[in-house]
Residue frames as qw, qx, qy, qz and C-alpha x, y, z in Angstrom:
[[0.659, -0.467, 0.286, -0.515, -7.37, 50.57, 34.53],
 [0.297, 0.301, -0.904, 0.060, -5.72, 47.44, 35.96],
 [0.722, -0.334, -0.536, -0.282, -7.61, 44.49, 37.35],
 [0.360, -0.560, 0.525, -0.531, -7.94, 44.17, 41.12],
 [0.087, -0.153, 0.974, -0.145, -8.00, 40.87, 43.02],
 [0.456, 0.358, 0.685, -0.440, -11.81, 40.83, 42.71],
 [0.607, 0.683, 0.021, -0.405, -11.80, 41.57, 38.98],
 [0.678, -0.077, 0.610, 0.403, -10.33, 39.88, 35.92],
 [0.333, 0.637, -0.302, -0.626, -9.34, 41.22, 32.51],
 [0.663, 0.123, 0.729, 0.114, -10.18, 38.89, 29.65],
 [0.070, 0.250, -0.558, -0.788, -10.20, 38.84, 25.86],
 [0.680, 0.350, 0.348, -0.542, -13.63, 38.61, 24.22],
 [0.429, -0.079, 0.820, 0.369, -13.63, 35.76, 21.66],
 [0.084, 0.409, 0.690, 0.591, -16.72, 36.92, 19.72],
 [0.241, -0.266, 0.005, -0.933, -19.37, 39.65, 19.83],
 [0.360, -0.431, -0.828, -0.001, -22.08, 39.05, 22.41],
 [0.288, -0.514, 0.086, -0.804, -24.54, 40.82, 24.69],
 [0.122, -0.083, -0.874, 0.463, -25.23, 39.83, 28.29],
 [0.311, -0.525, -0.604, -0.512, -29.02, 39.54, 28.46],
 [0.515, -0.596, -0.547, 0.284, -29.03, 39.99, 32.25],
 [0.350, -0.589, -0.112, 0.720, -27.14, 43.28, 32.31],
 [0.482, 0.845, 0.229, -0.024, -27.60, 44.54, 28.73],
 [0.263, -0.732, 0.460, 0.429, -23.79, 44.96, 28.49],
 [0.832, 0.553, 0.014, -0.028, -22.42, 44.46, 24.98],
 [0.533, -0.569, 0.508, 0.366, -18.96, 43.14, 24.17],
 [0.644, 0.697, -0.230, -0.217, -17.07, 43.19, 20.86],
 [0.961, 0.076, -0.016, 0.265, -14.60, 40.56, 19.65],
 [0.611, 0.384, -0.198, 0.663, -11.04, 41.41, 20.72],
 [0.282, -0.787, 0.083, -0.542, -12.16, 43.76, 23.49],
 [0.542, 0.049, -0.691, 0.476, -10.38, 43.35, 26.85],
 [0.418, -0.692, -0.110, -0.578, -12.94, 44.35, 29.49],
 [0.023, 0.256, -0.769, 0.585, -12.49, 44.24, 33.24],
 [0.664, -0.310, -0.512, -0.448, -15.01, 41.74, 34.63],
 [0.598, -0.515, 0.443, -0.425, -16.01, 40.62, 38.11],
 [0.155, -0.296, 0.942, 0.010, -14.80, 37.11, 38.98],
 [0.541, 0.311, 0.711, -0.324, -18.38, 35.81, 38.65],
 [0.573, 0.711, -0.028, -0.406, -18.91, 37.41, 35.23],
 [0.167, 0.626, -0.729, -0.222, -15.56, 36.09, 34.03],
 [0.310, -0.111, 0.939, -0.096, -16.31, 32.52, 35.16],
 [0.602, 0.493, 0.516, -0.359, -19.76, 32.57, 33.52],
 [0.499, 0.765, -0.212, -0.348, -18.49, 34.00, 30.23],
 [0.006, 0.538, -0.833, -0.130, -15.48, 31.64, 30.21],
 [0.469, 0.070, 0.862, -0.178, -17.70, 28.60, 30.82],
 [0.613, 0.640, 0.352, -0.301, -19.86, 29.71, 27.87],
 [0.699, 0.146, 0.414, 0.564, -16.77, 30.05, 25.66],
 [0.214, 0.932, 0.256, 0.141, -17.20, 33.82, 25.24],
 [0.037, -0.929, 0.347, -0.120, -13.94, 35.02, 26.82],
 [0.899, 0.048, -0.277, 0.337, -10.45, 33.71, 27.45],
 [0.540, -0.743, -0.020, 0.396, -7.79, 34.80, 29.92],
 [0.353, 0.895, -0.255, 0.096, -5.21, 37.34, 28.85],
 [0.902, -0.218, 0.025, 0.373, -1.78, 35.76, 28.91],
 [0.314, -0.741, 0.249, 0.539, 1.56, 37.54, 29.03],
 [0.410, -0.066, 0.671, 0.615, 2.51, 36.20, 25.60],
 [0.239, 0.668, 0.649, 0.276, -0.75, 37.42, 24.11],
 [0.083, -0.958, -0.233, 0.143, -0.47, 40.93, 25.53],
 [0.167, -0.840, 0.384, 0.344, 3.23, 41.59, 24.85],
 [0.795, 0.545, -0.263, -0.051, 5.13, 40.69, 21.70],
 [0.903, -0.287, 0.090, 0.307, 8.03, 38.33, 22.25],
 [0.000, 0.899, -0.380, -0.217, 11.46, 39.92, 22.18],
 [0.850, 0.407, -0.324, 0.083, 14.01, 38.24, 19.92],
 [0.806, -0.512, 0.099, 0.279, 16.84, 36.55, 21.78],
 [0.280, 0.884, -0.371, 0.045, 20.18, 38.22, 21.37],
 [0.900, -0.306, 0.249, 0.185, 23.10, 35.90, 21.20],
 [0.204, -0.653, 0.558, 0.470, 26.53, 35.53, 19.83],
 [0.782, 0.513, -0.237, -0.263, 27.17, 34.47, 16.28],
 [0.895, -0.268, 0.305, 0.186, 29.12, 31.20, 16.31],
 [0.096, 0.788, -0.522, -0.312, 32.64, 31.40, 14.94],
 [0.888, 0.335, -0.308, -0.068, 34.15, 28.91, 12.56],
 [0.845, -0.432, 0.204, 0.242, 36.69, 26.49, 13.94],
 [0.162, -0.702, 0.509, 0.470, 40.30, 27.03, 12.94],
 [0.223, -0.147, 0.842, 0.470, 40.80, 26.11, 9.33],
 [0.220, 0.573, 0.780, 0.124, 37.05, 26.43, 8.44],
 [0.014, 0.064, 0.144, 0.987, 35.30, 29.36, 6.85],
 [0.283, 0.504, 0.629, -0.520, 31.82, 30.81, 7.43],
 [0.101, 0.155, -0.518, -0.835, 30.56, 30.92, 3.86]]
């Protein structure tokens, strides 16, 4: 399920339970939260935003192998 403009997906930094709603969250979980829930949990240090680099592994850059100048060797 993808987040809508009124919801936010976040990474839970540590296990906690919301006393007001009795919802429980586990460290590493990526729940979909309302904007208000997200802001409250973020302010309390319980969640952090999901970033592109955190959700997808970086692809190695593909490039050319440099060639030796004339008269030099690649050893």
